[in-house]
C-alpha positions as CSV (number, residue, x, y, z in Angstrom):
1,M,-43.6,-54.9,124.8
2,R,-42.4,-51.2,123.8
3,V,-43.4,-51.2,120.3
4,L,-41.9,-48.5,117.9
5,A,-44.1,-47.0,114.8
6,L,-42.8,-45.8,111.6
7,D,-45.6,-43.0,109.5
8,L,-43.0,-43.6,105.9
9,G,-43.1,-40.3,104.1
10,S,-41.3,-39.2,101.2
11,K,-40.1,-36.8,102.4
12,R,-40.3,-37.4,106.7
13,I,-40.9,-40.9,108.3
14,G,-43.1,-40.1,111.5
15,V,-42.4,-42.4,114.8
16,A,-43.8,-43.1,118.1
17,V,-43.2,-45.6,120.7
18,S,-45.1,-47.2,123.6
19,D,-45.5,-47.3,126.6
20,R,-43.5,-49.9,128.2
21,S,-46.9,-52.0,129.1
22,G,-47.5,-51.8,125.4
23,T,-50.4,-50.3,126.0
24,L,-50.2,-45.8,124.7
25,A,-48.7,-45.2,121.9
26,S,-47.2,-42.3,122.4
27,P,-45.7,-39.5,119.3
28,L,-41.7,-39.5,119.6
29,T,-40.7,-37.6,116.4
30,V,-40.2,-36.8,113.1
31,L,-37.6,-37.6,111.0
32,S,-36.5,-35.7,107.9
33,R,-35.6,-38.3,105.1
34,S,-31.8,-38.0,104.3
35,G,-31.7,-39.1,101.7
36,R,-30.2,-42.1,101.5
37,T,-32.9,-44.9,103.0
38,Q,-29.3,-46.8,104.0
39,T,-29.3,-43.3,106.6
40,D,-32.8,-43.6,107.2
41,H,-32.6,-46.7,108.7
42,E,-30.0,-46.5,111.1
43,R,-31.6,-43.8,112.0
44,I,-34.2,-46.1,112.7
45,R,-32.0,-48.6,114.3
46,A,-30.8,-46.0,116.8
47,L,-34.1,-45.2,118.0
48,V,-34.6,-49.0,118.2
49,V,-32.8,-49.1,120.7
50,E,-32.4,-46.0,122.5
51,E,-36.7,-46.8,123.4
52,E,-35.7,-50.7,124.0
53,A,-37.9,-50.8,121.7
54,E,-39.0,-55.3,120.9
55,R,-41.2,-54.8,117.8
56,V,-41.9,-52.2,114.9
57,V,-44.2,-51.5,113.2
58,V,-44.6,-49.9,109.5
59,G,-47.9,-48.0,108.2
60,L,-49.5,-49.8,105.4
61,P,-50.5,-47.2,102.7
62,L,-53.4,-49.7,100.8
63,S,-55.5,-48.8,98.3
64,M,-59.8,-47.5,99.9
65,D,-60.2,-51.8,97.8
66,G,-57.6,-53.1,100.2
67,S,-55.3,-53.2,97.7
68,I,-51.8,-53.2,97.3
69,G,-50.7,-49.9,95.3
70,K,-47.4,-47.9,94.6
71,A,-47.0,-46.4,97.7
72,A,-47.8,-50.0,99.7
73,R,-46.0,-52.3,97.6
74,A,-42.6,-49.1,98.7
75,A,-43.5,-49.4,101.9
76,I,-43.3,-53.8,102.3
77,N,-39.6,-53.5,100.5
78,E,-38.9,-50.6,102.8
79,A,-40.6,-53.0,106.0
80,E,-38.5,-56.0,104.4
81,A,-34.9,-54.2,104.1
82,L,-35.7,-52.1,108.2
83,S,-36.4,-56.2,108.9
84,T,-32.5,-56.9,107.9
85,V,-31.2,-53.7,110.2
86,V,-32.9,-53.2,113.2
87,G,-32.6,-55.9,114.8
88,V,-36.5,-56.4,116.1
89,P,-39.6,-57.8,114.3
90,V,-40.9,-55.9,111.5
91,E,-44.0,-56.2,110.5
92,T,-47.0,-53.8,108.8
93,L,-50.2,-53.1,109.6
94,D,-53.1,-51.4,107.5
95,E,-52.4,-47.7,108.0
96,R,-55.6,-46.6,105.8
97,L,-57.5,-43.0,106.6
98,T,-54.8,-43.5,110.0
99,T,-53.0,-39.4,108.3
100,V,-56.8,-37.9,107.8
101,T,-58.0,-39.3,111.5
102,A,-54.9,-37.7,112.7
103,D,-55.4,-33.7,111.3
104,R,-58.5,-34.6,112.2
105,M,-57.1,-34.7,116.1
106,L,-55.3,-32.2,115.9
107,L,-57.9,-30.0,114.6
108,E,-59.9,-30.7,116.6
109,S,-58.1,-29.8,119.3
110,G,-57.0,-26.2,118.3
111,M,-54.1,-26.8,116.1
112,R,-53.6,-24.2,113.0
113,G,-52.8,-25.2,109.9
114,Q,-48.4,-24.5,109.7
115,D,-47.7,-26.3,113.4
116,R,-50.4,-29.8,112.4
117,R,-48.4,-29.5,109.7
118,K,-45.2,-30.5,111.5
119,V,-46.5,-33.2,114.0
120,I,-48.7,-34.4,111.6
121,D,-46.4,-37.2,111.0
122,K,-45.7,-38.4,114.2
123,V,-49.2,-38.2,115.4
124,A,-50.5,-41.1,112.7
125,A,-47.6,-42.9,113.4
126,A,-49.6,-42.9,117.4
127,V,-52.4,-43.3,115.1
128,I,-50.8,-46.8,114.0
129,L,-49.6,-48.7,116.9
130,Q,-52.4,-46.8,119.2
131,T,-54.2,-49.6,116.1
132,W,-51.1,-52.4,116.2
133,L,-51.4,-51.7,120.7
134,D,-55.4,-52.6,119.6
135,A,-55.6,-55.3,118.0
136,R,-53.0,-57.1,119.5
137,S,-55.1,-55.9,123.3
138,A,-57.9,-57.4,122.1
139,A,-56.9,-60.6,120.1
140,A,-55.6,-61.3,124.5
141,G,-58.8,-61.2,126.2
142,R,-59.6,-63.7,123.2
143,G,-56.5,-66.4,124.4
144,G,-54.5,-65.1,121.3
145,A,-51.9,-63.3,121.4
């Protein structure tokens, strides 16, 4: 199963995609927000079609205590709106610390600050997606799905 993941931000949307086997996540692109949600969602729909994705996973920025704050509520609302546009199931996944993890990975790879800022969103989306893929694989191993 091919899956697209989104790291929604107020200025940019990080996008990652899985391989066809649904095993490995890779950063795909960063979309700059257009100022119009409908336009942004159409661009995401086009990526779903282009990448032949069967599902979209949206990062859910829960508060560190696990509660739903303003940013998480906005992500839930946007995921619900996306589900009416993209033509495939849309779900959310707890994304706490994914940007920190992505930044640490890029820092360890030797990437400089300005270069990291250009790719951090799509790398964070890949971290979200890999977490989702790993959880799905573990569930399948336990007889779930």
